Structure formats: C-alpha cells, structure tokens
GUFITOR-530682 format. One record per residue (C-alpha): x, y, z; residue in one letter. Coordinates in steps of 0.25 Angstrom, whole numbers, plus 5000, padded with zeros to 4 digits. Each point is the difference from the previous one (the first is absolute). Example, Ala and Ser with C-alpha at 12.3 -4.5 7.8 and 13.67 -1.06 7.14 Angstrom:
! GUFITOR-530682
504949825031A;500650144998S;
! end
This chain:
! GUFITOR-530682
495749914952M;500250015015K;499650125009T;500850045012F;498949945009E;500049874992D;501549995002L;499950025015F;499049895001V;500949914992E;501250035008L;499349995013S;499549864997A;501449964996K;500550055013A;498949925008A;500349874992S;501550015005Q;500349924987D;501649995002P;500150004984D;499350144999S;500950124997G;499150095009T;500149905012V;501550004998K;500050155000Q;499150015012L;500949905008N;501250084997K;499450125008G;499750154998K;501550034998H;500249924988S;498650044995I;500450155002G;501349974992K;499249954988K;499150125001I;501250094999V;500649924989E;498750004992E;499850155002A;501450034994A;499649914988E;498750084998V;500850135000W;501049944990M;499049944991A;499250145000A;501350074996E;500649904990F;499049904996Q;498749984993S;498650035006K;499749855000E;501349975007E;499750115010T;498649945003A;500649875002E;501050055010E;498850085007I;499249875001S;501249935007Q;500150115010L;498549995003V;500249855002Y;501150035011H;499250115006L;498849905002E;501049905006V;500450105010M;498650045003M;499749855003I;501349995009A;499550135007C;498649955002D;499450114991L;498850004991K;499850084988P;499050095008E;501150035010D;500850064988I;498850074993Y;499750085013R;501350074997H;499850034985L;
! end
C-alpha cells in the first residue's frame, strides 16, 4: 500500500527520468492546462461515484484524483510540505 508521500516520490522519480513511455511524463509534457482538465474530470468522477456507486469505486476514483493532483504538484514545483502548510 502506498502513502501520499510514497506516490509523490515515485512520480517525482518518473518525472526526473523523462522516460517517453511513462504516462506521468506524458501528462507533464502536455502541461498544466491538460493536467488541470484531468483534475476537473477526475473530481467529477469522484462526485458521481460517491452519489451512485460503491464505496470501493469511490475510493478508486479518489485515488485517481490524488494521482492527478500530485502530477500538478510536480508541474508547479510544489512539494507535499508546501501543501501541508495550508491544511
């Protein structure tokens, strides 16, 4: 099981590798606008799952939203501690 921090370390390493086959690298190369659209899409899917689907499906959608949020963090050169200061 991964934590928020584990995922961030993993995604940061992928970003640093610039592996052209990495989905994370592809998202980063598309830029903040594209990443932002994915965040909006995933947020809507979280809402719909919470309203109409199971607890497990809702958790899965939330995990996908967290992934895209972390990709945006990397695109914006933010670290988890930058976010934690505002919680």
